[in-house]
C-alpha positions as CSV (number, residue, x, y, z in Angstrom):
1,M,-4.0,-4.1,-27.8
2,N,-2.3,-1.3,-26.1
3,V,-0.1,-2.8,-23.3
4,G,2.0,-0.3,-21.1
5,A,5.5,-0.6,-20.2
6,L,6.5,-2.8,-17.3
7,T,8.3,-0.9,-14.4
8,V,9.1,-2.7,-11.3
9,P,10.9,-0.4,-8.8
10,A,12.4,-2.0,-5.9
11,G,12.4,-0.8,-2.3
12,P,13.9,-1.4,1.1
13,A,12.5,-3.7,3.4
14,D,14.0,-3.2,7.0
15,S,11.6,-4.9,9.5
16,V,8.5,-7.1,9.2
17,T,5.1,-7.8,10.9
18,V,2.7,-10.2,9.8
19,A,-0.8,-9.2,10.2
20,G,-3.9,-10.8,8.4
21,A,-7.2,-10.1,6.8
22,S,-10.2,-11.5,4.9
23,V,-12.7,-12.1,7.6
24,C,-9.6,-10.8,8.9
25,T,-7.0,-13.0,7.6
26,Q,-4.5,-15.6,8.2
27,T,-0.9,-16.1,8.6
28,D,1.9,-13.9,8.0
29,A,5.8,-14.1,7.9
30,L,8.7,-12.3,7.1
31,T,11.8,-12.0,4.9
32,A,15.4,-12.6,6.4
33,S,16.2,-9.7,4.5
34,A,13.4,-7.7,6.0
35,Y,14.5,-8.2,9.5
36,R,18.2,-7.1,9.4
37,S,17.6,-4.3,11.6
38,I,14.8,-5.3,14.1
39,G,15.0,-6.2,17.7
40,P,12.3,-7.1,20.1
41,I,9.0,-5.3,18.7
42,T,8.2,-2.4,21.1
43,N,5.3,0.2,21.2
44,P,6.5,3.5,20.5
45,G,3.9,5.0,22.6
46,T,5.3,3.3,26.0
47,G,8.5,1.8,25.0
48,R,7.5,-1.6,26.4
49,T,7.6,-5.0,24.4
50,V,4.7,-5.4,22.5
51,V,4.5,-9.1,21.9
52,H,7.0,-11.1,24.0
53,H,5.2,-14.0,25.3
54,P,7.5,-17.1,25.8
55,G,5.0,-19.8,25.0
56,G,1.5,-20.5,25.3
57,R,-1.4,-18.1,24.4
58,S,-2.0,-15.0,26.1
59,A,-5.3,-13.3,26.9
60,S,-5.1,-11.0,23.8
61,G,-5.0,-14.5,21.6
62,V,-1.3,-14.4,21.1
63,R,0.9,-17.4,21.4
64,S,4.4,-18.2,20.7
65,G,6.2,-21.0,20.3
66,A,9.9,-22.9,20.5
67,M,12.7,-21.0,18.3
68,T,15.8,-22.4,16.8
69,D,19.0,-21.1,18.2
70,N,19.4,-19.0,14.9
71,A,16.1,-17.2,15.4
72,S,16.9,-16.7,19.1
73,E,20.5,-15.3,18.3
74,S,19.4,-13.1,15.5
75,G,16.9,-11.0,17.5
76,R,14.4,-10.8,14.5
77,S,10.7,-11.2,15.3
78,A,7.4,-11.1,13.6
79,L,3.7,-11.2,14.3
80,L,1.5,-13.8,12.8
81,I,-2.2,-13.1,12.8
82,T,-4.3,-16.4,11.7
83,N,-7.9,-16.2,10.9
84,Q,-10.0,-19.3,11.4
85,A,-12.5,-18.2,8.6
86,A,-10.4,-18.5,5.7
87,G,-10.9,-21.3,3.1
88,G,-7.8,-23.3,3.4
89,T,-6.2,-22.5,6.6
90,G,-5.8,-24.9,9.3
91,D,-3.7,-25.6,12.4
92,E,-1.5,-28.2,10.5
93,A,-0.8,-25.5,7.6
94,I,0.0,-22.6,10.3
95,D,2.2,-24.9,12.0
96,T,4.3,-26.0,9.0
97,A,4.5,-22.7,8.0
98,L,5.6,-21.5,11.6
99,A,8.2,-24.5,11.7
100,V,10.0,-22.8,8.6
101,L,9.7,-19.0,9.7
102,R,11.0,-19.8,13.3
103,T,14.4,-21.3,11.7
104,R,15.1,-17.6,11.2
105,L,12.4,-15.5,13.0
106,R,10.8,-15.2,16.4
107,V,7.2,-15.4,15.6
108,D,4.2,-14.5,18.0
109,V,0.8,-15.6,16.7
110,E,-2.4,-13.8,17.3
111,V,-5.7,-14.8,16.3
112,C,-8.0,-12.1,14.3
113,A,-11.7,-12.7,14.4
114,T,-13.2,-9.8,12.4
115,P,-12.3,-7.8,9.5
116,A,-12.9,-4.8,11.9
117,D,-9.6,-6.1,13.8
118,I,-7.4,-5.3,11.0
119,D,-6.9,-1.7,11.8
120,G,-6.1,-2.1,15.2
121,I,-3.7,-4.7,14.6
122,L,-1.9,-2.3,12.0
123,A,-1.9,0.5,14.4
124,R,-0.7,-1.6,17.2
125,H,2.2,-3.0,15.1
126,P,3.5,-0.3,12.7
127,H,6.3,-2.4,11.3
128,P,7.5,-1.9,7.6
129,T,6.4,-5.3,6.6
130,V,3.1,-7.0,7.0
131,I,2.7,-10.5,5.7
132,V,-1.0,-11.7,5.6
133,A,-1.9,-15.8,5.2
134,G,-4.9,-16.6,3.5
135,G,-6.4,-16.3,0.1
136,D,-7.6,-13.5,-2.0
137,G,-10.0,-12.2,0.4
138,S,-7.2,-12.2,3.2
139,L,-5.0,-10.1,1.0
140,H,-8.0,-7.8,-0.2
141,T,-8.6,-6.9,3.2
142,L,-5.0,-6.2,4.2
143,V,-4.1,-4.4,1.3
144,G,-7.1,-2.5,1.3
145,A,-6.7,-1.1,4.9
146,L,-3.0,-0.3,4.1
147,W,-4.7,1.9,1.4
148,R,-7.1,3.5,3.5
149,R,-4.7,4.2,5.9
150,G,-2.2,5.9,3.6
151,E,0.5,3.0,4.5
152,T,0.8,1.0,1.2
153,G,4.0,3.4,0.3
154,S,5.5,2.7,3.7
155,R,4.9,-1.0,4.4
156,V,5.9,-4.1,2.3
157,V,3.1,-7.0,2.1
158,G,4.1,-10.6,2.1
159,L,1.4,-13.3,1.4
160,L,1.2,-17.1,2.8
161,P,-1.3,-18.4,0.5
162,L,-3.8,-20.4,2.7
163,G,-7.2,-19.8,1.3
164,T,-9.3,-21.5,-1.1
165,G,-9.0,-19.8,-4.3
166,N,-5.6,-18.2,-4.2
167,D,-6.1,-16.5,-7.8
168,F,-3.2,-13.7,-7.1
169,A,-0.9,-16.0,-5.9
170,R,-1.2,-18.5,-8.9
171,G,-0.8,-15.4,-11.1
172,Q,2.4,-14.4,-9.5
173,G,3.9,-17.9,-9.2
174,L,3.9,-17.9,-5.4
175,P,4.2,-21.4,-4.0
176,L,0.9,-22.5,-2.7
177,D,2.1,-25.4,-0.1
178,P,3.1,-23.7,3.5
179,G,6.3,-25.0,3.7
180,P,7.7,-23.8,0.3
181,A,5.5,-20.6,0.6
182,A,7.2,-19.9,4.1
183,H,10.8,-20.3,2.6
184,A,9.8,-18.0,-0.2
185,L,8.6,-15.2,2.2
186,L,12.1,-15.6,4.1
187,D,14.1,-14.8,0.9
188,G,11.6,-12.8,-1.1
189,E,12.3,-9.4,-2.4
190,P,9.6,-6.4,-2.8
191,Q,8.1,-5.9,-6.3
192,T,5.6,-3.1,-7.1
193,F,2.1,-3.7,-8.0
194,D,-0.9,-1.6,-9.1
195,L,-4.0,-1.3,-7.2
196,I,-7.8,-1.0,-8.9
197,V,-9.8,1.6,-6.7
198,D,-13.4,2.1,-6.9
199,D,-15.3,5.6,-6.4
200,R,-15.7,4.6,-2.9
201,G,-12.0,4.4,-1.9
202,Q,-12.2,0.4,-1.9
203,A,-8.8,-1.0,-3.2
204,V,-8.8,-4.4,-5.5
205,V,-6.0,-6.5,-5.9
206,N,-6.6,-8.9,-8.3
207,A,-10.1,-8.6,-10.1
208,V,-13.6,-7.3,-9.4
209,H,-16.4,-8.5,-11.7
210,A,-20.2,-8.0,-12.1
211,G,-22.7,-10.3,-13.7
212,V,-22.5,-14.1,-14.1
213,G,-19.5,-14.3,-12.4
214,A,-20.6,-12.4,-9.2
215,T,-23.9,-14.4,-9.3
216,A,-21.7,-17.9,-9.1
217,A,-19.6,-16.5,-6.4
218,R,-22.6,-15.3,-4.4
219,A,-24.1,-18.9,-4.9
220,A,-20.9,-20.3,-4.0
221,T,-20.2,-18.7,-0.9
222,P,-22.4,-20.8,1.4
223,A,-21.1,-24.0,0.1
224,K,-17.3,-23.1,0.5
225,P,-16.8,-24.7,3.9
226,L,-18.4,-27.9,2.4
227,L,-17.1,-28.2,-1.1
228,G,-14.0,-25.9,-1.1
229,R,-12.5,-25.2,-4.4
230,L,-15.4,-27.4,-5.9
231,A,-17.9,-24.6,-4.8
232,F,-16.8,-22.2,-7.4
233,P,-17.7,-24.4,-10.4
234,A,-21.0,-25.5,-8.6
235,G,-21.8,-21.9,-8.3
236,A,-20.9,-21.3,-11.9
237,V,-23.3,-24.1,-13.1
238,W,-26.4,-22.6,-11.3
239,A,-25.6,-19.1,-12.5
240,G,-25.0,-20.2,-16.0
241,L,-28.5,-21.9,-16.2
242,T,-30.3,-19.1,-14.3
243,T,-28.4,-15.8,-15.6
244,R,-30.0,-13.9,-19.0
245,G,-27.9,-10.6,-18.7
246,W,-28.3,-7.1,-17.5
247,P,-28.8,-3.6,-19.4
248,W,-25.5,-2.0,-18.6
249,R,-23.6,0.6,-20.0
250,V,-19.7,0.4,-19.9
251,E,-17.3,3.0,-20.6
252,V,-13.4,2.7,-20.8
253,D,-11.3,5.8,-20.2
254,G,-14.7,7.9,-21.6
255,V,-15.5,5.5,-24.4
256,P,-18.6,3.4,-24.6
257,V,-17.5,-0.4,-25.0
258,S,-20.7,-2.0,-24.3
259,Q,-23.2,-2.6,-27.3
260,P,-26.0,-0.4,-27.2
261,G,-29.4,-2.4,-26.7
262,K,-27.7,-5.6,-25.8
263,R,-27.6,-7.3,-22.3
264,V,-24.4,-7.8,-20.8
265,L,-23.5,-11.3,-19.4
266,M,-20.4,-10.3,-17.4
267,V,-18.1,-7.4,-17.0
268,A,-14.5,-7.9,-15.6
269,V,-11.9,-5.5,-14.5
270,A,-8.9,-7.5,-14.2
271,N,-5.4,-6.9,-12.7
272,G,-4.4,-10.6,-12.3
273,R,-5.0,-13.4,-14.9
274,F,-7.1,-15.8,-12.6
275,I,-10.4,-16.0,-10.6
276,A,-12.6,-19.0,-9.3
277,G,-9.9,-20.5,-7.9
278,G,-7.7,-20.7,-10.9
279,G,-10.8,-22.2,-13.0
280,A,-11.2,-19.0,-15.3
281,T,-8.5,-17.0,-16.9
282,I,-10.1,-13.9,-17.0
283,G,-7.1,-11.5,-17.9
284,P,-5.1,-13.7,-19.9
285,A,-3.1,-10.5,-21.2
286,A,-3.0,-8.9,-17.7
287,L,0.1,-7.8,-16.0
288,P,-0.6,-6.3,-12.6
289,H,2.3,-3.7,-12.8
290,D,1.9,-1.9,-16.3
291,G,-0.7,0.5,-15.1
292,L,-3.5,-0.7,-17.1
293,A,-6.5,-3.0,-16.3
294,D,-7.8,-5.7,-18.6
295,I,-11.4,-5.3,-19.2
296,T,-13.8,-8.0,-20.2
297,V,-17.3,-7.2,-21.7
298,S,-19.4,-10.2,-22.7
299,H,-22.7,-10.1,-24.5
300,A,-22.9,-13.8,-24.6
301,V,-26.5,-14.1,-23.1
302,G,-27.8,-16.7,-25.5
303,A,-28.0,-20.5,-24.3
304,W,-25.1,-21.6,-26.8
305,Q,-23.4,-18.4,-26.4
306,R,-23.0,-18.8,-22.5
307,L,-21.7,-22.0,-22.9
308,R,-19.0,-21.2,-25.6
309,Y,-18.2,-18.3,-23.4
310,A,-17.6,-20.4,-20.7
311,L,-15.5,-22.8,-22.0
312,R,-13.4,-20.0,-23.6
313,L,-13.2,-18.2,-20.1
314,R,-11.6,-21.3,-18.7
315,R,-8.9,-21.3,-21.3
316,G,-8.1,-17.8,-21.6
317,T,-9.6,-17.6,-25.1
318,H,-12.7,-15.4,-24.5
319,P,-11.0,-12.4,-26.2
320,H,-11.6,-14.1,-29.5
321,D,-15.2,-14.5,-29.2
322,K,-17.5,-12.3,-31.4
323,A,-19.7,-11.5,-28.6
324,V,-16.8,-10.3,-26.2
325,T,-15.1,-6.7,-26.0
326,Y,-11.7,-7.2,-24.5
327,V,-9.8,-4.0,-24.1
328,Q,-7.2,-2.5,-21.8
329,G,-7.5,1.3,-19.9
330,R,-7.1,3.1,-16.8
331,R,-10.7,4.1,-15.8
332,I,-13.7,2.1,-16.1
333,S,-17.4,2.9,-15.6
334,L,-20.3,0.6,-15.1
335,T,-24.0,1.9,-14.9
336,G,-27.0,0.2,-15.3
337,E,-29.5,-2.0,-13.3
338,D,-28.7,-3.3,-9.8
339,I,-26.4,-6.0,-9.4
340,W,-23.8,-7.9,-7.5
341,L,-20.0,-7.6,-7.8
342,N,-17.1,-10.0,-6.8
343,A,-14.0,-8.0,-5.7
344,D,-11.1,-10.4,-4.9
345,G,-13.7,-13.0,-4.2
346,E,-15.5,-11.0,-1.7
347,V,-19.3,-10.6,-2.8
348,D,-20.1,-7.0,-2.6
349,G,-23.5,-4.7,-3.5
350,P,-26.0,-4.6,-4.9
351,A,-24.9,-1.3,-6.8
352,S,-26.3,0.2,-10.1
353,H,-23.0,2.4,-10.7
354,R,-19.2,1.9,-10.1
355,T,-16.2,3.6,-11.3
356,W,-12.8,2.1,-11.0
357,T,-9.3,3.6,-11.6
358,V,-6.2,1.9,-12.2
359,E,-3.4,3.4,-9.5
360,P,0.1,2.3,-10.8
361,A,2.7,0.9,-8.6
362,A,0.5,1.5,-5.6
363,W,1.7,-1.2,-3.1
364,R,4.9,-3.6,-2.9
365,L,4.5,-7.4,-2.1
366,L,7.4,-10.0,-1.6
367,V,7.8,-12.1,-4.3
368,P,10.7,-15.3,-4.9
369,K,13.8,-14.1,-6.1
370,P,14.3,-15.1,-10.0
C-alpha cells in the first residue's frame, strides 16, 4: 500500500468568525490565539460596527448575551451561527458552548435558516477564522463554500461538533461534548487538511460513497429527527436486504480497479476514517493530510458476502476481504448506471459519472494542541 508523506504546515490565525453551514450550519467559536489583534467586527465597506447588539435578538436574527469581565476587557469578538436543522444541536448545547466561549470572547449569535445563507454570511463577515457548529453536513457546507469562493487559503475553520454523525470530528479526536469542544477551540491551532473535489467543483471533507452506503443514508435521512444516530444502522439493514449491486467501472489514477463483468456493492472515496456516525470504519488507513484518498470497491453482492462485508466494514477489516479492492490514489472515476451518492452525510445525485481529485493541503482546521 502506498502511503504518502505527512506534511502539516502551520499557518497564522489573527482573527475569528464563527459561521455555520449544513442546512446552513450551527455554532462557531474561536481560538483565543486567533483573536489577538481584533477589536469590534466592522463592515469594511461602511466602516460601521457589524454585529454589536448588547443583549437580545435583533431583527436579523442576531442575539448576544452577557460577557465575563475578561471577554469584555479583551475586545475579542466572534459571530456564532446556529442551524436548527442539524441533528444534535439544541439550545442547551449552544448555551453550554457559549458559556465557555464568552469567558474569553465577545460572541454574537445569528440563526442561519438555509444553505444558501452561508455565502451572504461569509461576505458580510470576512474574518480569517470561521468556526462552524454542527455535524459533517455543516462542515461540508462551510468548507465547500470557502472552496467555491476561493477562500480556503485565507481563512481557518473551527468545528464545534453538534451534529448527529460527527464522523470527521471523531477521526480527528475532537471533543464531541459542547463544553470540552468549546475549550478546545479556544486553545486550538491550525492544521492543514486535504479536500476531495469532484468534477462539478463540489468539495468533500470526510468521505463520499456510492452504492449500499448511500442507499442506507437516503433511507436513514427521514428517520434522523426521530432515531438520531440509530437512523444510520436502521437504514443500513434495509439497504443490505434490498441491494443487489450496480454495473460500474471504477478507475484510480487511470487504472481500472473494479472487476469486469461483476456488479459493485459499494464504492467509497475516503479522506477520513469513519462514516455512519462512527458505525463504519471506511478508511482504516486514511490520513486526511497525506495527499491521497483511500478507495474501497466492494463486489460483495451475494447474501453471505454482504453480511461478511458489513461486519468487516464496521471493524475496518474489509480491506482483507477477497471481494474487496482497497487502494490509495489521487484521481478516482466512477462510471455506470445512475446511482445515489453520499458526500459527508449529504445525499447527492442520482449520477452516472463522477470524477474526484484530491487537493492536498487545501484548507486549515483548528485542532487541539498535542
